[in-house]
PyMOL commands that place a pseudoatom at each C-alpha (Angstrom):
pseudoatom trace, name=CA, resn=MET, resi=1, chain=A, elem=C, hetatm=0, pos=[-42.257, -2.510, -44.616]
pseudoatom trace, name=CA, resn=SER, resi=2, chain=A, elem=C, hetatm=0, pos=[-39.412, -4.612, -43.196]
pseudoatom trace, name=CA, resn=THR, resi=3, chain=A, elem=C, hetatm=0, pos=[-36.730, -2.313, -44.676]
pseudoatom trace, name=CA, resn=HIS, resi=4, chain=A, elem=C, hetatm=0, pos=[-38.135, 0.792, -43.012]
pseudoatom trace, name=CA, resn=PRO, resi=5, chain=A, elem=C, hetatm=0, pos=[-36.926, -0.130, -39.467]
pseudoatom trace, name=CA, resn=VAL, resi=6, chain=A, elem=C, hetatm=0, pos=[-33.486, -1.018, -40.850]
pseudoatom trace, name=CA, resn=ARG, resi=7, chain=A, elem=C, hetatm=0, pos=[-33.255, 2.333, -42.571]
pseudoatom trace, name=CA, resn=SER, resi=8, chain=A, elem=C, hetatm=0, pos=[-34.353, 4.076, -39.406]
pseudoatom trace, name=CA, resn=SER, resi=9, chain=A, elem=C, hetatm=0, pos=[-31.724, 2.219, -37.361]
pseudoatom trace, name=CA, resn=LEU, resi=10, chain=A, elem=C, hetatm=0, pos=[-29.065, 2.954, -39.957]
pseudoatom trace, name=CA, resn=ALA, resi=11, chain=A, elem=C, hetatm=0, pos=[-30.018, 6.618, -40.074]
pseudoatom trace, name=CA, resn=ALA, resi=12, chain=A, elem=C, hetatm=0, pos=[-30.003, 6.798, -36.283]
pseudoatom trace, name=CA, resn=MET, resi=13, chain=A, elem=C, hetatm=0, pos=[-26.563, 5.159, -36.083]
pseudoatom trace, name=CA, resn=LEU, resi=14, chain=A, elem=C, hetatm=0, pos=[-25.250, 7.505, -38.756]
pseudoatom trace, name=CA, resn=GLY, resi=15, chain=A, elem=C, hetatm=0, pos=[-26.652, 10.476, -36.851]
pseudoatom trace, name=CA, resn=VAL, resi=16, chain=A, elem=C, hetatm=0, pos=[-25.061, 9.324, -33.593]
pseudoatom trace, name=CA, resn=THR, resi=17, chain=A, elem=C, hetatm=0, pos=[-21.727, 8.686, -35.312]
pseudoatom trace, name=CA, resn=LEU, resi=18, chain=A, elem=C, hetatm=0, pos=[-21.825, 12.118, -36.925]
pseudoatom trace, name=CA, resn=ALA, resi=19, chain=A, elem=C, hetatm=0, pos=[-22.727, 13.787, -33.625]
pseudoatom trace, name=CA, resn=VAL, resi=20, chain=A, elem=C, hetatm=0, pos=[-19.917, 12.001, -31.765]
pseudoatom trace, name=CA, resn=THR, resi=21, chain=A, elem=C, hetatm=0, pos=[-17.413, 12.870, -34.484]
pseudoatom trace, name=CA, resn=LEU, resi=22, chain=A, elem=C, hetatm=0, pos=[-18.426, 16.523, -34.560]
pseudoatom trace, name=CA, resn=GLY, resi=23, chain=A, elem=C, hetatm=0, pos=[-18.559, 16.609, -30.775]
pseudoatom trace, name=CA, resn=ALA, resi=24, chain=A, elem=C, hetatm=0, pos=[-15.005, 15.275, -30.553]
pseudoatom trace, name=CA, resn=CYS, resi=25, chain=A, elem=C, hetatm=0, pos=[-13.775, 17.980, -32.907]
pseudoatom trace, name=CA, resn=ALA, resi=26, chain=A, elem=C, hetatm=0, pos=[-15.659, 20.669, -31.034]
pseudoatom trace, name=CA, resn=SER, resi=27, chain=A, elem=C, hetatm=0, pos=[-14.425, 19.522, -27.629]
pseudoatom trace, name=CA, resn=THR, resi=28, chain=A, elem=C, hetatm=0, pos=[-10.786, 20.274, -28.435]
pseudoatom trace, name=CA, resn=PRO, resi=29, chain=A, elem=C, hetatm=0, pos=[-10.437, 23.860, -29.587]
pseudoatom trace, name=CA, resn=PRO, resi=30, chain=A, elem=C, hetatm=0, pos=[-7.205, 25.120, -31.137]
pseudoatom trace, name=CA, resn=PRO, resi=31, chain=A, elem=C, hetatm=0, pos=[-4.677, 25.946, -28.398]
pseudoatom trace, name=CA, resn=ALA, resi=32, chain=A, elem=C, hetatm=0, pos=[-4.281, 29.588, -29.428]
pseudoatom trace, name=CA, resn=GLU, resi=33, chain=A, elem=C, hetatm=0, pos=[-3.451, 30.851, -25.945]
pseudoatom trace, name=CA, resn=GLN, resi=34, chain=A, elem=C, hetatm=0, pos=[-0.920, 28.089, -25.212]
pseudoatom trace, name=CA, resn=MET, resi=35, chain=A, elem=C, hetatm=0, pos=[0.725, 28.621, -28.587]
pseudoatom trace, name=CA, resn=ALA, resi=36, chain=A, elem=C, hetatm=0, pos=[1.022, 32.364, -27.983]
pseudoatom trace, name=CA, resn=VAL, resi=37, chain=A, elem=C, hetatm=0, pos=[2.463, 31.881, -24.496]
pseudoatom trace, name=CA, resn=ALA, resi=38, chain=A, elem=C, hetatm=0, pos=[4.928, 29.245, -25.709]
pseudoatom trace, name=CA, resn=THR, resi=39, chain=A, elem=C, hetatm=0, pos=[6.005, 31.390, -28.659]
pseudoatom trace, name=CA, resn=SER, resi=40, chain=A, elem=C, hetatm=0, pos=[6.573, 34.344, -26.353]
pseudoatom trace, name=CA, resn=ALA, resi=41, chain=A, elem=C, hetatm=0, pos=[8.546, 32.220, -23.876]
pseudoatom trace, name=CA, resn=VAL, resi=42, chain=A, elem=C, hetatm=0, pos=[10.804, 30.798, -26.582]
pseudoatom trace, name=CA, resn=GLN, resi=43, chain=A, elem=C, hetatm=0, pos=[11.369, 34.248, -28.118]
pseudoatom trace, name=CA, resn=ARG, resi=44, chain=A, elem=C, hetatm=0, pos=[12.237, 35.663, -24.686]
pseudoatom trace, name=CA, resn=ALA, resi=45, chain=A, elem=C, hetatm=0, pos=[14.695, 32.813, -24.052]
pseudoatom trace, name=CA, resn=ASP, resi=46, chain=A, elem=C, hetatm=0, pos=[16.264, 33.053, -27.504]
pseudoatom trace, name=CA, resn=THR, resi=47, chain=A, elem=C, hetatm=0, pos=[19.129, 35.397, -26.663]
pseudoatom trace, name=CA, resn=ALA, resi=48, chain=A, elem=C, hetatm=0, pos=[22.826, 35.238, -27.394]
pseudoatom trace, name=CA, resn=THR, resi=49, chain=A, elem=C, hetatm=0, pos=[23.513, 34.637, -23.706]
pseudoatom trace, name=CA, resn=THR, resi=50, chain=A, elem=C, hetatm=0, pos=[21.094, 31.720, -23.515]
pseudoatom trace, name=CA, resn=ALA, resi=51, chain=A, elem=C, hetatm=0, pos=[22.399, 30.320, -26.791]
pseudoatom trace, name=CA, resn=GLU, resi=52, chain=A, elem=C, hetatm=0, pos=[25.911, 30.449, -25.348]
pseudoatom trace, name=CA, resn=ASN, resi=53, chain=A, elem=C, hetatm=0, pos=[25.163, 29.158, -21.848]
pseudoatom trace, name=CA, resn=ALA, resi=54, chain=A, elem=C, hetatm=0, pos=[22.242, 26.773, -22.449]
pseudoatom trace, name=CA, resn=PRO, resi=55, chain=A, elem=C, hetatm=0, pos=[22.261, 25.835, -26.140]
pseudoatom trace, name=CA, resn=ARG, resi=56, chain=A, elem=C, hetatm=0, pos=[20.865, 22.337, -25.651]
pseudoatom trace, name=CA, resn=GLU, resi=57, chain=A, elem=C, hetatm=0, pos=[17.957, 23.493, -23.512]
pseudoatom trace, name=CA, resn=LEU, resi=58, chain=A, elem=C, hetatm=0, pos=[17.143, 26.323, -25.906]
pseudoatom trace, name=CA, resn=GLN, resi=59, chain=A, elem=C, hetatm=0, pos=[17.175, 23.962, -28.885]
pseudoatom trace, name=CA, resn=ILE, resi=60, chain=A, elem=C, hetatm=0, pos=[14.794, 21.579, -27.099]
pseudoatom trace, name=CA, resn=ALA, resi=61, chain=A, elem=C, hetatm=0, pos=[12.359, 24.455, -26.502]
pseudoatom trace, name=CA, resn=LYS, resi=62, chain=A, elem=C, hetatm=0, pos=[12.577, 25.582, -30.141]
pseudoatom trace, name=CA, resn=SER, resi=63, chain=A, elem=C, hetatm=0, pos=[12.069, 22.020, -31.416]
pseudoatom trace, name=CA, resn=LYS, resi=64, chain=A, elem=C, hetatm=0, pos=[9.013, 21.468, -29.247]
pseudoatom trace, name=CA, resn=LEU, resi=65, chain=A, elem=C, hetatm=0, pos=[7.513, 24.781, -30.349]
pseudoatom trace, name=CA, resn=ALA, resi=66, chain=A, elem=C, hetatm=0, pos=[8.046, 23.803, -34.000]
pseudoatom trace, name=CA, resn=ALA, resi=67, chain=A, elem=C, hetatm=0, pos=[6.429, 20.421, -33.326]
pseudoatom trace, name=CA, resn=ALA, resi=68, chain=A, elem=C, hetatm=0, pos=[3.516, 22.160, -31.583]
pseudoatom trace, name=CA, resn=LYS, resi=69, chain=A, elem=C, hetatm=0, pos=[3.000, 24.391, -34.621]
pseudoatom trace, name=CA, resn=GLN, resi=70, chain=A, elem=C, hetatm=0, pos=[3.046, 21.338, -36.882]
pseudoatom trace, name=CA, resn=ALA, resi=71, chain=A, elem=C, hetatm=0, pos=[0.527, 19.527, -34.669]
pseudoatom trace, name=CA, resn=GLU, resi=72, chain=A, elem=C, hetatm=0, pos=[-1.708, 22.606, -34.681]
pseudoatom trace, name=CA, resn=THR, resi=73, chain=A, elem=C, hetatm=0, pos=[-1.517, 22.754, -38.487]
pseudoatom trace, name=CA, resn=SER, resi=74, chain=A, elem=C, hetatm=0, pos=[-2.503, 19.065, -38.574]
pseudoatom trace, name=CA, resn=LYS, resi=75, chain=A, elem=C, hetatm=0, pos=[-5.421, 19.883, -36.241]
pseudoatom trace, name=CA, resn=ASP, resi=76, chain=A, elem=C, hetatm=0, pos=[-4.003, 17.597, -33.551]
pseudoatom trace, name=CA, resn=TYR, resi=77, chain=A, elem=C, hetatm=0, pos=[-4.910, 20.149, -30.918]
pseudoatom trace, name=CA, resn=ASP, resi=78, chain=A, elem=C, hetatm=0, pos=[-4.322, 17.971, -27.875]
pseudoatom trace, name=CA, resn=ARG, resi=79, chain=A, elem=C, hetatm=0, pos=[-0.778, 17.224, -29.009]
pseudoatom trace, name=CA, resn=ALA, resi=80, chain=A, elem=C, hetatm=0, pos=[-0.216, 20.861, -29.987]
pseudoatom trace, name=CA, resn=ARG, resi=81, chain=A, elem=C, hetatm=0, pos=[-1.361, 21.994, -26.539]
pseudoatom trace, name=CA, resn=GLN, resi=82, chain=A, elem=C, hetatm=0, pos=[0.895, 19.476, -24.799]
pseudoatom trace, name=CA, resn=LEU, resi=83, chain=A, elem=C, hetatm=0, pos=[3.930, 20.407, -26.894]
pseudoatom trace, name=CA, resn=ALA, resi=84, chain=A, elem=C, hetatm=0, pos=[3.274, 24.132, -26.462]
pseudoatom trace, name=CA, resn=ASP, resi=85, chain=A, elem=C, hetatm=0, pos=[3.153, 23.684, -22.692]
pseudoatom trace, name=CA, resn=GLU, resi=86, chain=A, elem=C, hetatm=0, pos=[6.387, 21.687, -22.801]
pseudoatom trace, name=CA, resn=ALA, resi=87, chain=A, elem=C, hetatm=0, pos=[8.061, 24.294, -25.035]
pseudoatom trace, name=CA, resn=GLN, resi=88, chain=A, elem=C, hetatm=0, pos=[7.127, 27.015, -22.564]
pseudoatom trace, name=CA, resn=VAL, resi=89, chain=A, elem=C, hetatm=0, pos=[8.623, 25.088, -19.647]
pseudoatom trace, name=CA, resn=ASP, resi=90, chain=A, elem=C, hetatm=0, pos=[11.728, 24.169, -21.647]
pseudoatom trace, name=CA, resn=ALA, resi=91, chain=A, elem=C, hetatm=0, pos=[12.246, 27.839, -22.575]
pseudoatom trace, name=CA, resn=GLN, resi=92, chain=A, elem=C, hetatm=0, pos=[12.085, 28.739, -18.891]
pseudoatom trace, name=CA, resn=VAL, resi=93, chain=A, elem=C, hetatm=0, pos=[14.549, 25.945, -18.103]
pseudoatom trace, name=CA, resn=ALA, resi=94, chain=A, elem=C, hetatm=0, pos=[16.910, 27.324, -20.757]
pseudoatom trace, name=CA, resn=GLU, resi=95, chain=A, elem=C, hetatm=0, pos=[16.718, 30.809, -19.261]
pseudoatom trace, name=CA, resn=LEU, resi=96, chain=A, elem=C, hetatm=0, pos=[17.302, 29.521, -15.733]
pseudoatom trace, name=CA, resn=HIS, resi=97, chain=A, elem=C, hetatm=0, pos=[20.177, 27.295, -16.828]
pseudoatom trace, name=CA, resn=ALA, resi=98, chain=A, elem=C, hetatm=0, pos=[21.820, 30.207, -18.633]
pseudoatom trace, name=CA, resn=GLN, resi=99, chain=A, elem=C, hetatm=0, pos=[21.347, 32.400, -15.570]
pseudoatom trace, name=CA, resn=ALA, resi=100, chain=A, elem=C, hetatm=0, pos=[22.906, 29.720, -13.353]
pseudoatom trace, name=CA, resn=GLN, resi=101, chain=A, elem=C, hetatm=0, pos=[25.866, 29.427, -15.736]
pseudoatom trace, name=CA, resn=ARG, resi=102, chain=A, elem=C, hetatm=0, pos=[26.372, 33.212, -15.655]
pseudoatom trace, name=CA, resn=SER, resi=103, chain=A, elem=C, hetatm=0, pos=[26.192, 33.155, -11.853]
pseudoatom trace, name=CA, resn=ARG, resi=104, chain=A, elem=C, hetatm=0, pos=[28.782, 30.371, -11.673]
pseudoatom trace, name=CA, resn=LYS, resi=105, chain=A, elem=C, hetatm=0, pos=[31.091, 32.310, -13.980]
pseudoatom trace, name=CA, resn=ALA, resi=106, chain=A, elem=C, hetatm=0, pos=[30.659, 35.489, -11.941]
pseudoatom trace, name=CA, resn=ALA, resi=107, chain=A, elem=C, hetatm=0, pos=[31.339, 33.599, -8.701]
pseudoatom trace, name=CA, resn=GLN, resi=108, chain=A, elem=C, hetatm=0, pos=[34.468, 32.063, -10.202]
pseudoatom trace, name=CA, resn=GLU, resi=109, chain=A, elem=C, hetatm=0, pos=[35.685, 35.458, -11.400]
pseudoatom trace, name=CA, resn=THR, resi=110, chain=A, elem=C, hetatm=0, pos=[35.067, 36.907, -7.933]
pseudoatom trace, name=CA, resn=GLN, resi=111, chain=A, elem=C, hetatm=0, pos=[36.992, 34.065, -6.305]
pseudoatom trace, name=CA, resn=ASP, resi=112, chain=A, elem=C, hetatm=0, pos=[39.850, 34.517, -8.772]
pseudoatom trace, name=CA, resn=ALA, resi=113, chain=A, elem=C, hetatm=0, pos=[39.974, 38.259, -8.111]
pseudoatom trace, name=CA, resn=ALA, resi=114, chain=A, elem=C, hetatm=0, pos=[39.955, 37.673, -4.343]
pseudoatom trace, name=CA, resn=ARG, resi=115, chain=A, elem=C, hetatm=0, pos=[42.777, 35.159, -4.679]
pseudoatom trace, name=CA, resn=VAL, resi=116, chain=A, elem=C, hetatm=0, pos=[44.874, 37.535, -6.792]
pseudoatom trace, name=CA, resn=LEU, resi=117, chain=A, elem=C, hetatm=0, pos=[44.249, 40.367, -4.336]
pseudoatom trace, name=CA, resn=SER, resi=118, chain=A, elem=C, hetatm=0, pos=[45.192, 38.129, -1.413]
pseudoatom trace, name=CA, resn=GLU, resi=119, chain=A, elem=C, hetatm=0, pos=[48.401, 37.081, -3.163]
pseudoatom trace, name=CA, resn=GLU, resi=120, chain=A, elem=C, hetatm=0, pos=[49.221, 40.718, -3.895]
pseudoatom trace, name=CA, resn=ILE, resi=121, chain=A, elem=C, hetatm=0, pos=[48.653, 41.708, -0.252]
pseudoatom trace, name=CA, resn=ASN, resi=122, chain=A, elem=C, hetatm=0, pos=[50.768, 38.812, 0.996]
pseudoatom trace, name=CA, resn=ARG, resi=123, chain=A, elem=C, hetatm=0, pos=[53.591, 39.703, -1.398]
pseudoatom trace, name=CA, resn=LYS, resi=124, chain=A, elem=C, hetatm=0, pos=[53.698, 43.344, -0.295]
pseudoatom trace, name=CA, resn=THR, resi=125, chain=A, elem=C, hetatm=0, pos=[53.388, 42.663, 3.434]
pseudoatom trace, name=CA, resn=PRO, resi=126, chain=A, elem=C, hetatm=0, pos=[56.771, 42.856, 5.185]
pseudoatom trace, name=CA, resn=ARG, resi=127, chain=A, elem=C, hetatm=0, pos=[57.677, 39.798, 7.184]
for i in range(1, 127): cmd.bond("trace and resi %d" % i, "trace and resi %d" % (i + 1))
show_as sticks, trace
zoom trace
């Protein structure tokens, strides 16, 4: 009779451990939505213009998305979610950086054209 309470305690502890373990797995679902959003953001950012004007930022976004996919495959859903969120933000940073670079180039070209035009006007103006 003395082993019966021990078995009951052991069975109860095993049941609690199993419930906690299963509960932990169930509490973190796969980050399907975050992965889809991050994938879309990286694909949208992955253009020739962004690759030319923000290659480092684009590569960071691609690397984080790849790491998120690996974490998802390993069922490390919290890490996958975090990396997917970071990849999405990094893709947006790459797009914005590329846009800023294009704007700087356009501003420089406009300034150069204005300077050339000014020089041409000054050269043709009689003194």
